[in-house]
C-alpha positions in Angstrom: 0.3 0.0 0.4 2.8 2.4 0.6 4.5 2.3 -2.9 0.7 1.9 -4.9 -1.7 3.9 -2.4 0.1 5.9 0.3 2.4 7.8 -2.0 0.1 9.5 -4.0 -0.2 13.1 -3.3 -4.0 13.5 -3.9 -4.7 10.7 -1.3 -2.6 12.2 1.5 -3.8 15.6 0.8 -7.2 13.8 1.4 -6.7 12.0 4.4 -4.6 14.6 5.8 -7.1 16.9 5.3 -10.1 14.8 7.1 -8.4 12.5 9.6 -6.3 12.1 12.1 -3.1 9.5 11.2 -1.5 7.3 13.5 0.6 4.7 12.4 2.1 2.0 14.6 4.0 -1.2 15.0 1.7 -4.2 16.6 4.8 -5.9 18.2 6.4 -2.3 19.4 6.6 -2.4 23.2 7.3 1.0 23.8 5.0 3.2 25.8 1.7 5.2 24.3 -1.0 6.8 26.0 -4.6 5.6 25.0 -7.7 7.2 24.2 -7.9 7.4 28.2 -5.0 8.7 29.1 -3.8 5.3 30.4 -0.5 4.0 29.1 0.0 1.6 27.3 1.8 0.1 24.1 1.0 -0.5 20.4 1.5 -4.7 21.0 -1.1 -4.3 24.0 -3.4 -1.7 22.2 -3.8 -3.9 19.2 -4.3 -7.2 21.3 -7.0 -5.2 22.6 -8.5 -4.3 19.2 -7.9 -8.2 18.1 -5.0 -6.7 15.5 -3.5 -9.9 14.5 -2.7 -8.9 10.4 -1.5 -5.9 9.0 -2.4 -3.5 7.5 -5.7 -3.3 9.3 -6.9 0.4 9.2 -9.0 1.4 12.6 -11.5 4.8 12.2 -12.2 6.0 15.5 -14.9 9.4 16.5 -12.7 12.1 18.2 -14.4 10.4 21.4 -12.6 7.3 20.7 -15.2 5.0 19.9 -14.4 2.4 17.2 -16.3 3.4 13.9 -14.8 1.2 11.5 -12.4 -1.4 11.1 -10.8 -2.6 7.6 -8.5 -5.5 7.3 -6.3 -6.4 4.6 -4.6 -4.1 1.6 -6.3 -1.8 -0.2 -4.4 -1.8 -3.5 -6.2 1.0 -5.7 -6.1 5.0 -4.7 -9.5 5.4 -5.8 -10.7 3.0 -3.4 -8.6 3.8 -0.9 -10.3 7.1 -1.1 -13.7 5.5 -1.3 -12.6 4.6 2.3 -12.5 7.6 3.5 -15.8 9.1 1.9 -17.6 5.9 3.6 -16.7 7.1 6.7 -16.9 10.5 6.1 -20.7 9.8 5.0 -21.2 7.5 8.2 -22.2 4.8 5.4 -20.4 2.3 8.1 -24.0 2.8 9.9 -25.7 1.5 7.4 -24.2 -0.8 4.8 -20.7 -2.8 3.8 -17.6 -1.4 2.6 -18.2 -3.8 0.0 -21.7 -2.3 -0.9 -20.1 1.1 -0.9 -17.8 0.5 -3.1 -20.4 -1.4 -5.6 -22.6 1.4 -5.4 -19.4 3.9 -6.7 -18.5 1.3 -9.3 -22.1 1.4 -11.0 -22.9 5.0 -10.6 -25.3 4.5 -7.8 
């Protein structure tokens, strides 16, 4: 994804404008602050969020509520942008991301 999607200037600009981004190594044991301000590690955070494979993208509300979890590679920049739009439009509240993508592809 880093070589095919995350290196695209349009994708970077879209995500930076709409989201606060954090990348972490799921095996890292250096201390970080969790949502509640309690100290944790990326490894503990990953385990508590059932992250077993990478890449895994998790979108949270500003209150720390998990909104959506995307597991696996998205190799197409357009599809990765759709993922961001899906979150911003709160599509996760009424349809799967797969259904959302199908609608985007067919113009619905």
